[in-house]
C-alpha positions as CSV (number, residue, x, y, z in Angstrom):
1,X,-0.1,-0.2,-0.1
2,X,1.5,3.6,-1.1
3,X,0.5,6.8,0.8
4,X,0.3,9.9,-1.6
5,X,2.8,12.7,-0.6
6,X,0.7,14.9,0.3
7,X,-0.9,12.9,3.0
8,X,2.4,12.2,4.3
9,X,3.3,15.6,4.5
10,X,0.0,16.5,6.6
11,X,0.7,13.3,8.8
12,X,4.2,14.8,9.5
13,X,2.5,18.4,9.8
14,X,0.0,17.2,12.5
15,X,2.8,15.0,14.1
16,X,5.1,18.2,14.1
17,X,2.6,20.3,15.4
18,X,1.9,17.8,18.4
19,X,5.7,17.7,19.3
20,X,5.6,21.4,19.2
21,X,2.8,21.9,21.5
22,X,4.1,19.4,24.0
23,X,7.6,21.1,23.7
24,X,5.8,24.7,24.3
25,X,3.9,23.5,27.4
26,X,7.2,21.9,29.1
27,X,9.4,24.7,28.4
28,X,7.2,27.2,29.7
29,X,6.2,24.9,33.1
30,X,10.0,24.6,33.4
31,X,11.2,28.2,32.6
32,X,8.2,30.2,34.0
33,X,8.2,27.7,37.5
34,X,4.6,26.7,36.4
35,X,3.7,24.3,39.1
36,X,0.8,23.3,41.4
37,X,0.4,25.2,44.5
38,X,2.7,23.9,47.4
39,X,1.2,25.5,50.3
40,X,-2.3,25.0,50.9
41,X,-3.6,25.7,54.3
42,X,-5.8,22.6,55.6
43,X,-8.3,22.6,58.5
44,X,-10.1,19.2,60.2
45,X,-13.7,20.6,59.7
46,X,-15.0,18.1,62.5
47,X,-13.1,19.9,65.0
48,X,-13.7,23.5,63.6
49,X,-15.9,24.8,66.8
50,X,-12.6,24.1,68.6
51,X,-10.5,26.1,66.3
52,X,-8.8,29.5,67.6
53,X,-9.8,31.2,64.5
54,X,-12.7,29.7,63.2
55,X,-14.4,28.5,66.5
56,X,-15.5,31.9,66.7
57,X,-15.2,33.8,63.7
58,X,-14.8,37.3,63.2
59,X,-13.2,40.6,62.2
60,X,-10.0,41.7,63.8
61,X,-8.2,44.4,63.2
62,X,-4.2,43.5,64.1
63,X,-1.6,45.8,65.8
64,X,-0.4,46.9,62.7
65,X,-3.6,48.1,61.2
66,X,-4.5,44.8,59.3
67,X,-7.9,43.7,58.8
68,X,-8.7,40.2,58.7
69,X,-12.1,38.5,58.6
70,X,-12.6,34.8,59.4
71,X,-15.7,33.5,57.8
72,X,-17.5,30.0,58.3
73,X,-19.9,29.2,55.5
74,X,-22.3,26.4,56.8
75,X,-26.0,25.2,56.1
76,X,-27.1,27.7,55.3
77,X,-25.5,30.9,56.8
78,X,-22.2,32.5,57.1
79,X,-20.7,33.3,60.4
80,X,-20.2,36.2,61.3
81,X,-23.5,37.9,60.0
82,X,-23.2,40.8,59.3
83,X,-19.7,41.3,58.7
84,X,-18.2,44.7,59.6
85,X,-15.0,46.0,57.8
86,X,-13.9,49.5,57.3
87,X,-13.7,51.6,54.3
88,X,-10.4,52.4,52.1
89,X,-8.4,49.4,54.1
90,X,-7.5,45.8,52.7
91,X,-9.6,43.2,54.2
92,X,-8.3,39.7,54.0
93,X,-11.1,37.3,53.7
94,X,-10.3,33.8,55.1
95,X,-12.7,31.4,54.5
96,X,-14.0,27.7,55.4
97,X,-16.7,25.3,55.6
98,X,-18.1,23.6,57.9
99,X,-20.0,21.0,56.2
100,X,-20.2,20.9,52.3
101,X,-19.0,23.1,49.7
102,X,-20.3,26.8,49.5
103,X,-19.7,29.9,47.7
104,X,-18.7,33.2,49.0
105,X,-19.3,35.8,46.5
106,X,-19.7,39.4,47.3
107,X,-22.1,40.7,45.2
108,X,-21.3,43.9,43.0
109,X,-17.9,43.2,43.3
110,X,-15.0,40.7,41.4
111,X,-14.5,39.1,45.0
112,X,-15.5,35.2,44.6
113,X,-14.1,32.2,46.4
114,X,-15.0,28.8,47.4
115,X,-15.5,27.1,51.1
116,X,-14.1,23.8,51.0
117,X,-14.4,21.7,54.1
118,X,-11.0,21.0,55.6
119,X,-9.5,24.3,53.5
120,X,-9.2,27.8,54.0
121,X,-9.5,30.2,51.0
122,X,-7.9,33.6,51.2
123,X,-8.5,36.5,49.2
124,X,-7.9,40.5,50.1
125,X,-10.5,42.9,49.0
126,X,-10.5,46.9,49.5
127,X,-13.9,48.6,49.9
128,X,-13.9,52.4,48.4
129,X,-17.3,52.9,49.2
130,X,-19.2,52.6,52.5
131,X,-22.5,50.9,52.9
132,X,-23.9,47.2,52.6
133,X,-22.9,44.4,50.4
134,X,-24.5,41.2,50.3
135,X,-23.0,37.9,50.3
136,X,-24.2,35.0,48.3
137,X,-23.8,31.3,48.3
138,X,-22.6,30.6,44.3
139,X,-22.3,26.8,45.3
140,X,-25.5,24.5,45.6
141,X,-25.5,23.2,48.9
142,X,-28.7,22.2,49.4
143,X,-32.3,22.5,49.8
144,X,-32.5,25.9,51.4
145,X,-29.1,27.2,49.1
146,X,-31.5,29.9,48.0
147,X,-31.8,31.5,51.3
148,X,-28.0,31.4,52.3
149,X,-27.3,34.9,52.0
150,X,-25.2,37.1,54.4
151,X,-24.2,41.1,54.6
152,X,-21.1,43.2,54.6
153,X,-21.2,46.2,56.5
154,X,-18.4,48.5,55.4
155,X,-18.1,51.5,57.8
156,X,-16.7,55.0,57.7
157,X,-13.6,54.5,59.0
158,X,-11.3,52.4,61.1
159,X,-13.2,50.3,63.8
């Protein structure tokens, strides 16, 4: 059986593209330090109530002025609720779940995280306007998922 010259060219061309794509992925992974996250903070959801940070979740202002909001998502609420934070101050949100996967979306902003049992999600957000912001669970978590909402109250100055 003979293979036509044009078919051979297409086969070699397709094989060359596959090698080129794999080489590009490999070179990028090695030279750009692309790798899976090496530091993932874990927590035992069974002993969450005894945890120093998440047993009594609250907003804390550090000595250096940093604001950290520890949040626990559980069926079908966020704790604490409402979350009170100052305006024009970076707020570090640290979120975990006590039971199932929940979402943590601050409506009207680009802040969106998942609360997964056994893991701590973290992001930083600065609110430039005082007022109330709604929090919605955007991961289906059970029959009352639609009622799982919370509130962030952004106050006019430092707490």
